[in-house]
Residue, then its C-alpha position, 0 to 999 in steps of 0.5 A: m156737664t160743660r157750660t158750653r153744651l148747656m149754652a148751646y142747648r139754651a141757644c137751640m131752645s130759644t131760637s126765634h123765627a121771624p114771621r115770613r115776609p112775602l117777597a115782592g111781586w104782585p101786591r098782596l092787596l091785589e090778590g084774591w076776590p077783593g083784589d080782582l073786584a077792585i081791578a075790574l072796577v078800576i079798568g071798567v071805570v077807566q074804559l067807560v069814562g075815558t072812552s066817553f070823554a074821548a068820543h067828544n073828539q071823534p064826531t065821525q065815529r059811531p056814537l056810543d049807545a047801550l051796546g057800545y057801553a055794554l061791550l066796554a063793560a063786558g071785558p072788565a066784568a069778564t076779568l073777574a074770572r081770569r084766575r079760574a079760567p084765564v084762556a076763556v076770559l081772554a077769548v071773551v075779552f078779545a071778542a068783546t073788544l074786537l066787536y067794539s072796534l068793528l062796529d066803529y065805536p069811538q077809540g079810547p082806553v078800550f084795550l085795558a081789559l084785553i091787556l090784563a086778560f093776555v098778561t094773566a093767561v101768560l102768567a098762568g102758563h098759557r104762553l102759546v095761547g097768549w102769543l097766538s091771541l097777539a097774532a090773531g089781534w094784529v090780523s083781526f084789528l087791522w084787516l077784518g074792518p077792510l074785509l067786512g066793510d068799506e074801510p081802506a086797507p091799513g098802510l105799512v106804518p099803522a101795521a108796523g106800529l101795531a106790531a111793535w105795540l103788541l110786541v112790547v105788550g108780549t115782551g112785558a108779559e114775558v118779563l113779568r112771568v120770568r120775574r114771578a117765577y124767579l120770586r116764587a123760586t126764591e120764596q120756596r128756597a127761603v121757606e125750605a131754608e127756614r124749614t131746614r133751620e127749624e129742623e136743625a134747631r129741633r135736632r140740636a135741641s133733642e141731642e142736647r137734651l140727650r146729652i143733658a140727661r146722660e150727664l145728669h145720670d152719670v153725675l147722680a148715679h156715680n155720687i149717689s152710688l158712692i153715698n149709698v155704699q158709704s152710708g152702709v159702711a158707716l151704719h155697719l161700723i158706727d158702733e164698733r169702729p167709729e173712726q172708720a165710720r167717720t171716714a165713710l161720712v166724710a166721703i158721703k159729704q164730699a160725694s154729696k157736695d160734688a153732686l150738688r155742685e154739678v147739678r146746680a151748675t147744670l140747672g142754673a145754666l138751663r135757667g139762664v142764671d149767671e152763676e159762678l163757673p165751677r172751680s173744679p176741673a172739667p171731667s177728663l181722663a187727666r183726672l182718672d187717678d182722682l176718680a179712682a181715689r174717690v171710688a177707692v174710698a167706697g172700698l173698691e180697689v182700682r188699678t189704672r193702666v195706660a198704654g200708648a203715648p198719652r196726648p190731648l184728646p178731642a173734648g167729646v172723646d175725652l169726656a165720653a171716655y171719662r164718663i164711661v169709666q165713671e159709670a163702669l166703676t159705679n156699677v162695680a161699686r154697686h153690684a160686684g161686692p168685694a172686688t178689684a177693678t182694672v181700668q186700662v186706657t189705650y191710645g191708638d193711632g186713630d182711636l182710644t180704647v177704654q176697658v174696665d174689668d172687675d173680678g167681682r161676683g155681681t152683674p150690673g143691674d143696668l142689664a136688667p129691663g129698665g136700666s140706663g147706665i150701660l145704655g147711656m155708655r153705648e149712646r155716648a160711644a155711638a154718638l162718636g162713631g164708636e162702639l161699646k161692649a159690656g158683659p161677663r168676662p169670658g172664662r175669668g169671672g167678673f164683668r168687662v166694659l170695653a169701649r172703642l172711640p175713634l179720635d175723629g168722631a168729635m171735635 
């Protein structure tokens, strides 16, 4: 298994996701019931205390009495329900503030609750109701007094000033609405992007786990199969032909050494151990003759053929082709009995074809339920957009593994 893939797997598994930080907007401390209560208390205190102090400088106005204080407190109290019923709260606060003004109580910071109710309605999506309330407020606060009492009609300057003030309030509410919508959309995009990154990390980790499993299977199955075959040969020849048994034992030693080295490198990289890189070249079709020689030690005659012009292959295609040949030869050594295997590698314009034929008598055990060798070969081919066929050779006996791997399926 390549160290690059192992490092990629560790990166996928160790990906840490920082906790989501809320985007700027309404302060989080002002959300929910505690925040609503705090805002209502602050507005109530400002309206009551501020208007009470302002009343000392307005001796001609109606003195504040119990009804006046009740109307001043009604608006802030109603804002407690502004999130659940923004339109109803706007109507209640509007009525309380208008009645306070019509009863000629002292002026002061009496419009804070009304402004809050208006902004809440606009932010909740009731823009038409909000702007209609501004128009109704301009008419009511200016003209109901003169119509119902003996107050003089407002002049042009006060009417224009109130209209300008209401326009500023309405524009400010719209700016807040647009900004909140933008922040919510940005937060949703950030959450979606994070979810996408997490899903991509899980997908990559899953793919790397499958690659690791295939690599370990191929390494162990190949070397342990050679060990099994050679140990049988050694046991059979140890008494009659000890020199040939020695050759089998040497092959067992080399196969076990190769298996231990590759497994140690794989597990060490997964644990994060900074081990020395493997000294042997990476698995590649360039080492096809070495693979054939190792298998030949087990008594299997292997012939290799190359068609087309050999050229550098994408790393994924090169590794997959090597492992497919390795697994196919392992199956021949295990199941075919005395046989000859022929490996043909064909370099096409847009793909690579690998074919392994044998003339043995056995059928790979991986075709039985529970086998994973041929399944692993198919998965390797499919991962590159290719295909693999495995089965008895038509009319000729033996077994055939044929894989076609597109060259643009991996980098």
